[in-house]
ZAGU-10313 format. One line per 8 residues: number of its first residue (from 0); for each residue x negated, y, z of C-alpha. Coordinates in nm, 2 decimals, decimal comma. Each point is the difference from the previous one (the first is absolute). Example, Ala and Ser with C-alpha at 12.3 -4.5 7.8 and 13.67 -1.06 7.14 Angstrom:
REM ZAGU-10313
0	-1,23/-0,45/0,78  -0,14/0,34/-0,07
//
This chain:
REM ZAGU-10313
0	0,17/-1,81/1,56  0,15/0,33/-0,11  -0,03/0,12/-0,36  -0,14/0,35/-0,03  -0,09/0,25/-0,27  -0,27/0,26/-0,03  -0,19/0,22/-0,24  -0,35/0,12/-0,07
8	-0,07/0,37/0,08  -0,29/0,24/-0,05  0,04/0,30/0,22  -0,33/0,14/-0,12  0,15/0,04/-0,35  0,28/0,23/0,12  0,05/0,33/0,18  0,02/-0,03/0,37
16	0,34/0,18/0,00  0,18/-0,29/-0,17  -0,13/-0,28/0,23  0,29/0,02/0,24  0,25/0,01/-0,28  -0,16/-0,31/-0,16  0,00/-0,19/0,33  0,37/0,08/0,05
24	0,09/-0,11/-0,35  -0,19/-0,33/0,05  0,18/-0,07/0,32  0,34/0,10/-0,14  -0,06/-0,24/-0,29  -0,03/-0,29/0,24  -0,38/-0,04/-0,02  -0,20/-0,14/0,29
32	-0,36/0,00/-0,11  -0,23/0,26/-0,15  -0,35/-0,09/-0,12  -0,25/0,29/0,00  -0,37/0,07/0,00  -0,14/-0,27/-0,23  -0,15/0,25/-0,25  -0,07/0,29/0,23
40	-0,37/-0,03/0,08  -0,10/0,33/-0,16  0,26/0,18/0,22  -0,10/-0,19/0,31  -0,38/0,05/-0,05  -0,05/0,27/-0,26  -0,38/0,01/0,08  -0,21/-0,27/0,17
48	0,07/0,00/0,37  0,26/0,28/-0,02  0,33/-0,16/0,10  0,34/0,17/-0,05  0,28/-0,19/0,17  0,23/0,28/0,10  0,21/-0,03/-0,31  0,04/-0,37/0,04
56	0,09/0,04/0,36  0,28/0,23/-0,10  0,12/-0,22/-0,28  0,02/-0,30/0,22  0,19/0,19/0,27  0,25/0,14/-0,25  0,07/-0,34/-0,15  0,03/-0,16/0,34
64	0,23/0,27/0,14  0,23/-0,07/-0,29  0,02/-0,36/0,12  -0,23/-0,15/-0,26  -0,28/-0,25/0,06  -0,34/0,07/-0,16  -0,22/-0,25/-0,18  -0,35/0,16/0,02
72	-0,23/-0,09/-0,28  -0,38/0,01/0,02  -0,13/0,22/-0,29  -0,29/-0,22/-0,11  0,14/-0,05/-0,36  -0,08/0,36/-0,08  -0,34/0,11/0,13  -0,05/0,38/-0,05
80	-0,25/0,15/-0,24  -0,25/0,09/0,27  -0,02/-0,38/0,07  -0,16/-0,06/-0,33  -0,26/0,27/0,05  -0,08/-0,16/0,33  -0,01/-0,36/-0,14  -0,06/0,03/-0,37
88	-0,05/-0,38/-0,03  0,34/-0,08/0,16  0,18/-0,04/-0,33  0,11/-0,34/-0,13  -0,17/-0,11/-0,32  0,20/-0,18/-0,27  -0,10/-0,31/-0,19  -0,16/0,20/-0,27
96	-0,23/0,17/0,25  0,18/0,34/0,00  0,07/0,17/0,33  0,36/0,10/0,07  0,04/0,38/0,03  0,16/0,24/0,24  0,33/0,15/-0,11  0,27/-0,25/0,09
104	0,00/-0,26/0,28  -0,15/-0,33/0,12  -0,35/0,13/-0,11  -0,20/-0,20/0,25  -0,19/-0,33/0,03  0,11/-0,23/0,28  -0,36/-0,09/0,06  -0,14/0,35/0,07
112	-0,10/0,02/0,36  -0,01/0,38/0,01  0,35/0,03/-0,12  0,13/-0,27/0,24  -0,15/0,21/0,28  0,18/0,31/-0,12  0,32/-0,21/-0,01  -0,05/-0,12/0,35
120	-0,04/0,36/0,12  0,32/0,14/-0,15  0,20/-0,31/0,10  -0,14/0,03/0,36  0,11/0,36/0,02  0,34/-0,08/-0,13  0,05/-0,30/0,23  -0,11/0,19/0,31
128	0,22/0,30/-0,08  0,31/-0,18/-0,11  -0,03/-0,35/0,15  0,24/0,08/0,29  0,21/0,25/-0,19  0,36/-0,11/0,06  0,10/0,10/-0,36  -0,28/-0,21/-0,16
136	0,18/-0,34/-0,02  -0,22/-0,18/-0,25  -0,33/0,04/-0,19  -0,11/-0,06/-0,36  -0,37/-0,08/-0,09  -0,13/0,17/-0,31  0,23/-0,03/-0,31  0,04/-0,27/-0,26
144	-0,32/-0,19/0,02  -0,09/-0,12/-0,35  0,21/0,25/-0,19  -0,18/0,13/-0,31  -0,24/-0,29/-0,01  -0,19/0,12/0,31  -0,10/-0,33/0,18  -0,29/-0,12/-0,22
152	-0,29/0,24/0,03  -0,34/-0,05/-0,17  -0,19/0,26/0,20  -0,33/-0,02/0,18  0,18/-0,01/0,33  0,21/-0,30/-0,12  -0,31/-0,18/-0,13  -0,17/0,04/0,34
160	0,31/-0,11/0,19  0,06/-0,29/-0,23  -0,35/-0,14/0,06  0,06/0,02/0,38  0,34/-0,17/-0,05  -0,17/-0,28/-0,19  -0,26/-0,06/0,27  0,28/-0,05/0,24
168	0,19/-0,23/-0,23  -0,31/-0,21/-0,08  -0,17/0,00/0,34  -0,35/-0,13/0,06  -0,20/-0,04/0,32  -0,09/0,36/0,03  0,18/0,32/-0,12  -0,11/-0,03/-0,36
176	0,26/-0,26/-0,10  -0,06/-0,32/-0,21  -0,06/0,10/-0,36  -0,02/-0,36/-0,11  0,34/-0,06/0,15  0,13/0,29/-0,22  -0,18/-0,13/-0,31  0,16/-0,34/0,05
184	0,35/0,14/0,07  -0,01/0,23/-0,31  -0,16/-0,26/-0,22  -0,29/0,24/-0,09  -0,20/-0,28/-0,16  0,22/0,08/-0,30  -0,16/0,26/-0,23  -0,30/0,03/0,24
192	0,19/0,23/0,23  -0,17/-0,12/0,33  -0,09/0,27/0,25  -0,30/0,01/0,23  0,16/0,23/0,25  0,32/0,19/0,07  -0,15/0,33/-0,09  -0,02/-0,12/-0,36
200	0,38/-0,04/-0,03  0,18/0,28/-0,19  0,37/0,06/-0,04  0,17/-0,20/-0,28  0,05/0,27/-0,26  -0,18/0,12/-0,31  -0,13/-0,36/-0,08  -0,06/-0,09/-0,36
208	0,29/-0,25/0,00  0,23/-0,10/0,28  -0,16/-0,03/0,34  -0,01/-0,31/0,20  0,36/-0,07/0,12  -0,12/-0,11/0,35  -0,19/0,33/0,03  0,31/0,19/-0,10
216	0,23/-0,19/0,24  -0,23/0,08/0,29  -0,01/0,36/-0,10  0,38/0,01/-0,01  0,01/-0,15/0,35  -0,26/0,25/0,12  0,20/0,29/-0,15  0,31/-0,12/0,17
224	-0,18/-0,04/0,33  -0,12/0,36/-0,03  0,36/0,12/-0,01  0,09/-0,21/0,30  -0,29/0,14/0,20  0,08/0,36/-0,11  0,36/-0,04/0,11  -0,09/-0,18/0,33
232	-0,23/0,29/0,09  0,30/0,24/-0,01  0,23/-0,24/0,17  -0,23/-0,06/0,30  -0,04/0,38/0,05  0,38/0,06/-0,01  0,07/-0,29/0,23  -0,24/0,14/0,26
240	0,23/0,31/0,03  0,35/-0,10/-0,11  0,25/-0,28/0,05  0,20/0,09/-0,32  0,00/-0,26/-0,27  -0,24/0,04/-0,29  0,08/-0,07/-0,37  -0,17/0,03/-0,34
248	0,19/0,07/-0,32  -0,10/-0,26/-0,26  0,09/0,03/-0,37  0,17/-0,22/-0,26  -0,22/-0,25/-0,18  -0,32/0,11/0,17  -0,20/-0,32/0,06  -0,36/0,12/0,03
256	-0,01/-0,06/0,37  0,16/-0,25/0,24  0,30/0,17/0,14  0,06/-0,28/0,25  -0,34/0,07/0,17  0,07/0,38/0,01  0,34/-0,09/0,14  -0,15/-0,20/0,28
264	-0,11/0,32/0,17  0,33/0,19/-0,04  0,35/-0,02/0,15  0,18/0,10/-0,32  -0,05/-0,07/-0,37  0,15/0,26/-0,23  -0,01/0,05/-0,37  0,08/0,27/-0,25
272	0,29/-0,10/-0,23  0,03/0,16/-0,34  0,23/-0,22/-0,20  0,01/0,20/-0,33  -0,37/0,08/0,00  -0,09/-0,36/0,07  0,22/-0,13/-0,27  -0,19/0,19/-0,27
280	-0,34/-0,01/0,17  -0,03/-0,34/0,18  0,27/-0,25/-0,11  -0,09/-0,22/-0,30  0,32/-0,03/-0,20  0,12/0,05/-0,35  0,14/0,33/-0,13  0,36/-0,13/0,01
288	-0,03/-0,07/0,37  -0,16/0,34/0,07  0,27/0,18/-0,20  0,28/-0,18/0,19  -0,15/0,09/0,34  -0,17/0,33/-0,08  0,22/0,19/0,24  0,04/-0,27/0,26
296	-0,33/-0,17/0,03  -0,08/-0,37/-0,03  0,25/-0,21/0,20  -0,28/-0,20/0,17  -0,31/0,21/0,03  0,10/0,20/0,30  0,15/-0,31/0,17  -0,33/-0,19/-0,05
304	-0,19/0,27/0,18  0,26/0,03/0,28  -0,06/-0,37/0,06  -0,37/0,02/-0,03  -0,04/0,29/0,24  0,24/-0,17/0,25  -0,27/-0,27/0,01  -0,28/0,25/0,02
312	0,17/0,17/0,30  0,10/-0,33/0,16  0,36/0,09/-0,03  -0,03/0,37/0,07  -0,01/0,23/-0,30  0,12/0,33/-0,16  0,03/0,17/-0,33  -0,21/0,31/0,07
320	0,06/0,16/-0,34  0,32/-0,07/-0,19  0,05/0,16/-0,34  0,29/0,24/0,00  -0,02/0,13/-0,35  -0,24/0,01/-0,30  -0,37/-0,04/0,07  -0,29/0,16/-0,17
328	-0,26/-0,28/-0,06  0,16/-0,28/-0,22  -0,01/-0,02/-0,38  0,36/0,11/0,00  0,18/0,16/0,30  0,38/-0,02/-0,03  0,24/0,10/0,27  0,18/-0,28/0,19
336	0,36/-0,06/-0,08  0,25/0,12/0,27  0,02/-0,26/0,28  -0,35/-0,14/-0,04  -0,16/0,19/0,29  0,27/-0,15/0,22  -0,04/-0,35/-0,15  -0,38/0,01/0,04
344	0,04/0,10/0,37  0,25/-0,28/0,08  -0,22/-0,25/-0,19  -0,28/0,08/0,24  0,22/-0,03/0,30  0,13/-0,34/-0,13  -0,36/-0,12/0,00  -0,06/0,11/0,36
352	-0,13/0,36/-0,03  0,01/0,20/0,33  -0,02/0,33/-0,19  0,03/0,14/-0,35  -0,18/0,34/-0,04  0,06/0,21/-0,31  -0,29/0,16/-0,18  0,01/0,29/0,03
360	0,22/0,26/0,18  -0,06/0,28/-0,24  -0,15/-0,02/-0,35  -0,33/0,17/-0,02  -0,03/0,31/-0,23  -0,37/-0,05/-0,04  -0,28/-0,24/-0,08  0,01/-0,36/-0,11
368	0,34/-0,09/0,12  0,20/0,29/-0,14  0,21/-0,24/-0,21  0,07/-0,24/0,30  0,35/0,05/0,12  0,09/0,03/0,37  0,32/0,01/0,20  0,00/0,38/-0,06
376	-0,10/0,19/-0,31  -0,29/0,25/0,03  0,26/0,27/0,06  0,14/-0,20/0,30  0,33/-0,08/-0,18  0,10/-0,37/0,06  -0,11/-0,24/-0,26  0,22/-0,30/-0,10
384	-0,19/-0,24/0,23  0,09/0,19/0,31  0,37/-0,07/-0,05  -0,06/-0,37/-0,02  -0,24/0,01/0,30  0,27/0,17/0,21  0,25/-0,27/-0,11  -0,25/-0,28/0,11
392	-0,05/0,18/0,33  0,38/0,00/0,06  0,03/-0,37/-0,10  -0,29/-0,13/0,22  0,15/0,19/0,30  0,31/-0,22/-0,04  -0,19/-0,32/-0,10  -0,10/-0,28/0,24
400	-0,36/-0,04/0,10  -0,23/-0,19/-0,23  -0,05/-0,37/0,10  -0,26/-0,15/-0,24  -0,04/-0,37/0,03  -0,23/-0,24/-0,17  0,08/-0,05/-0,37  0,08/-0,34/-0,15
408	-0,30/0,00/-0,23  -0,37/0,09/0,03  -0,22/0,15/-0,27  -0,37/0,02/0,09  -0,20/0,30/-0,13  -0,38/0,02/0,03  -0,21/0,30/-0,08  -0,32/-0,20/-0,06
416	0,18/-0,20/-0,27  0,08/0,33/-0,17  -0,37/0,09/0,01  -0,10/-0,34/-0,14  0,25/0,02/-0,29  -0,12/0,35/-0,08  -0,36/-0,11/0,00  0,07/-0,31/-0,22
424	0,34/0,05/-0,17  -0,10/-0,24/-0,28  0,27/0,16/-0,22  0,07/0,36/-0,10  0,23/0,17/0,24  0,05/-0,30/0,24  0,03/0,09/0,36  0,09/-0,17/0,33
432	0,23/0,28/0,10  0,21/-0,04/-0,32  0,02/-0,38/0,05  0,12/0,05/0,36  0,24/0,28/-0,10  0,14/-0,21/-0,28  0,07/-0,27/0,25  0,16/0,24/0,25
440	0,21/0,15/-0,28  0,13/-0,35/-0,09  0,09/-0,07/0,36  0,17/0,33/0,04  0,21/-0,05/-0,31  0,11/-0,33/0,16  0,14/0,20/0,30  -0,25/-0,13/0,25
448	-0,14/0,19/0,29  -0,38/-0,02/0,03  -0,27/0,05/0,26  -0,34/0,08/-0,14  -0,27/-0,15/0,22  -0,37/0,02/0,07  -0,18/-0,32/-0,09  -0,06/-0,07/0,37
456	0,36/0,06/0,10  0,22/-0,26/0,18  0,20/-0,19/-0,25  0,25/-0,15/0,24  0,37/0,04/-0,07  -0,02/0,06/-0,37  0,20/-0,21/-0,23  -0,23/0,06/-0,30
464	-0,36/0,14/-0,03  -0,14/0,15/-0,32  -0,37/0,08/-0,04  -0,08/0,05/-0,37  -0,35/0,07/-0,13  -0,21/0,00/0,32  -0,34/-0,05/-0,15  -0,16/-0,07/0,34
472	0,22/-0,20/0,23  -0,15/-0,08/0,35  0,02/-0,36/0,10  0,22/0,11/0,30  0,26/0,15/-0,24  0,00/-0,31/-0,23  0,06/-0,22/0,30  0,27/0,23/0,14
480	0,19/-0,01/-0,33  -0,03/-0,38/-0,01  0,12/-0,03/0,37  0,29/0,24/-0,05  0,21/-0,28/-0,15  0,20/0,25/-0,21  -0,03/0,07/-0,37  -0,32/0,19/-0,08
488	-0,09/0,15/-0,33  -0,36/0,06/-0,11  -0,18/0,07/-0,32  -0,13/0,11/-0,24  -0,37/0,05/0,11  0,07/-0,11/0,36  -0,32/-0,09/0,17  -0,20/0,07/-0,31
496	-0,29/0,16/0,19  -0,16/-0,04/0,34  -0,08/0,29/0,24  -0,31/0,09/-0,20  0,18/0,01/-0,34  -0,15/-0,33/-0,11  0,19/-0,29/-0,16  0,05/-0,25/0,28
504	-0,07/-0,38/-0,03  0,22/-0,20/0,03  0,17/0,21/-0,27  0,31/0,22/0,08  0,24/0,00/0,15  -0,13/-0,27/0,24  0,32/-0,02/0,20  0,00/-0,25/0,30
512	0,16/-0,33/-0,09  0,07/0,09/-0,36  -0,16/-0,17/-0,30  -0,01/0,32/-0,22  -0,29/0,15/-0,19  -0,01/0,30/-0,23  -0,23/-0,14/-0,27  -0,03/0,33/-0,20
520	0,18/0,32/-0,05  0,08/0,24/-0,29  0,15/0,34/-0,06  0,25/0,04/-0,28  0,06/0,28/-0,25  0,32/0,18/0,06  0,13/-0,12/-0,33  -0,07/-0,37/0,08
528	0,25/-0,10/0,27  0,05/-0,37/0,07  0,37/-0,08/0,01  0,15/-0,22/0,28  0,24/-0,28/-0,08  0,27/0,16/0,23  -0,05/0,35/-0,13  -0,23/0,28/0,05
536	-0,38/-0,01/-0,05  -0,34/-0,02/0,16  -0,19/0,31/-0,09  -0,33/0,17/0,06  -0,17/-0,26/0,21  -0,01/-0,38/0,02  -0,14/-0,26/0,25  -0,06/-0,34/-0,16
544	0,05/-0,26/0,28  -0,08/-0,36/0,07  0,12/-0,24/0,27  0,29/-0,19/0,14  0,31/0,22/0,02  0,36/0,04/-0,11  0,06/0,24/-0,29  0,29/0,24/0,08
552	-0,02/0,21/-0,32  -0,15/-0,11/-0,33  -0,14/0,21/-0,28  0,15/-0,07/-0,34  -0,32/-0,17/-0,10  0,05/-0,24/0,30  -0,26/0,15/0,23  0,08/0,09/0,36
560	0,12/0,35/0,08  0,10/-0,06/0,37  -0,10/-0,30/0,20  0,08/-0,14/0,35  -0,11/-0,23/0,27  0,21/0,00/0,31  0,09/0,35/0,10  -0,30/0,15/-0,20
568	0,08/0,15/-0,34  -0,26/0,13/-0,24  0,07/0,24/-0,29  -0,25/-0,08/-0,27  0,00/0,35/-0,15  0,16/0,34/-0,02  0,37/-0,05/-0,07  0,22/0,25/-0,17
576	0,31/0,14/0,17  0,23/-0,26/-0,13  -0,21/-0,30/0,11  -0,11/0,15/0,33  0,35/0,09/0,10  0,13/-0,35/-0,08  -0,29/-0,18/0,18  0,03/0,21/0,32
584	0,38/-0,02/0,01  -0,01/-0,38/-0,03  -0,25/-0,02/0,28  0,20/0,24/0,21  0,31/-0,21/-0,04  -0,20/-0,31/0,10  -0,11/0,20/0,31  0,36/0,05/0,10
592	0,00/0,37/-0,09  0,27/0,17/-0,21  -0,15/0,15/-0,31  0,24/0,21/-0,20  0,01/0,12/-0,36  0,02/0,37/0,07  0,13/0,25/-0,26  -0,25/0,23/-0,16
600	-0,12/0,27/0,24  0,17/-0,16/0,31  -0,22/-0,09/0,30  0,09/-0,12/0,35  -0,18/-0,01/0,34  0,12/-0,17/0,32  -0,11/0,14/0,33  0,17/-0,27/0,21
608	0,27/0,23/0,13  0,08/0,16/-0,34  -0,03/-0,08/-0,37  -0,08/0,29/-0,23  0,10/0,01/-0,36  -0,17/0,25/-0,24  0,11/0,08/-0,35  -0,29/0,17/-0,18
616	0,18/0,00/-0,33  0,22/0,28/-0,15  0,29/-0,24/-0,05  0,24/-0,16/0,26  -0,10/-0,36/0,09  0,20/-0,28/0,16  -0,16/-0,26/0,22  0,15/-0,24/0,25
624	0,34/0,18/-0,01  -0,16/0,34/0,06  0,02/0,28/-0,25  -0,32/0,21/0,02  0,03/0,35/-0,14  -0,28/0,14/-0,21  -0,31/0,10/0,21  0,17/-0,11/0,32
632	-0,08/-0,16/0,33  0,25/-0,24/0,18  -0,04/-0,14/0,35  0,19/-0,31/0,11  -0,03/-0,20/0,32  -0,22/-0,30/0,02
//
């Protein structure tokens, strides 16, 4: 697989007379891909049924004649103003009952049938016109599903669709569904919440106190399925007219829909990587950490998503938008240090990316993203990121093809567990994503290469499997972990709920062949950690356990912190960085792996044919006889 570079371009933003010059400069910089069109609906259809494709025809031809490949985006993330006049009820509604307004983007409800029909029409026209165009080498559906909290909608359209979804999930003999089956699954006998029919069911917002967690979980599943169906509608239209691969560009730490299910309908998973923006906006870390990496980005956050989207894409994935300079949307927006654009690009390639595309070609002089840097300034002078992009293009031209093999260690990530934790965190600020990310970070600090897996994935060939915090664990997964014969790490809250969000009996985690019961649980104040005898502490959350097992790590009060029976290990709470790193490194050593104690800011990734070393720090680092310069990338064989 060849490594390639690209950029995101908006010809409708710029005078026609500079398109050829832009295309030549892109090609001269060593770029291969150009994504266009994903926000251009008002230029493609300025009035209902009046389609203007001539400008797009010309832009695609100019880019193609310069030797560039086009990724054509469907424009459904930005419905034009006339659309709202035509469908005034198409807007999503937030949890407080307020309609979202026109004036930015993503102002639609996934459940609105009229809007979906409009989307089908514009996508059909694009697919028929460009499906066999030799310059259109890939497609992108919509843009950043879930960005700006736009998955959950409490509109009338969503309410109607949710009732229909529930009838299918709880089927009866006819078409009306089995309302008693739903009442039983949701435990509606509690607080007299029983329903007589599906038309009585509302959406789980604006209740006096918290809504029924089973109700909320089904609403989260429904909302995710609406995204899957919306995306599939576009994919099926494009596939009828084009053989080019289709992608969607996901975002960092967006978990409101099941990316695996969307990915099942696509050839490529891509994501939009903004390391500096995410550090301030989405990484939970103390101020010292954020200061230390303010101009580099968190050393693990991008890598986590690279590995996640490799799983979503079943091995085939891109970075569709890579930050090349300051962004506009985070609490603070510093410029990256020199060398970071190159480091971020190579980090993506080390994790198996086919392409890294920089957002954007030229900084916009208008509207919401005026402060978002591009490869060019608004006056077309090269910005600092372009120099590093050109350097990466020269380096990948001389580099061997990527050969990504199976990693040595598997980490299971489950979107439904994220929803379950968010519905019932049991402690302020606790989240499944953070638990999994803490685990990933500890494994990365130990120099281990990781595959993130779907819960149904094949577990063969891994030396160690880690699955923290999966609140619902299907019996098939429990058995697969037990049968793997390799060290497996579970807990806390593993198997704490069944598929309907009820506490199961036998009590959790109910693992096959293991005498282990979580008798009760508690969440802990941040200022009440429980120290371990070997160092570090259990914080935030604790499972109290009973049964026949070996204790691997003790609390200072003598209670179990980590327990084991055979290859199965259970972490009885949320461990801090010190304890978690020690526990995972000890288990990795037992599994025959080679955990390392990496210097601060240093990370490594093995592709099978190459090992990459990254120094995210501003100081030289030495590791395994190698001297890593500040903000550097080093490739070595093997």
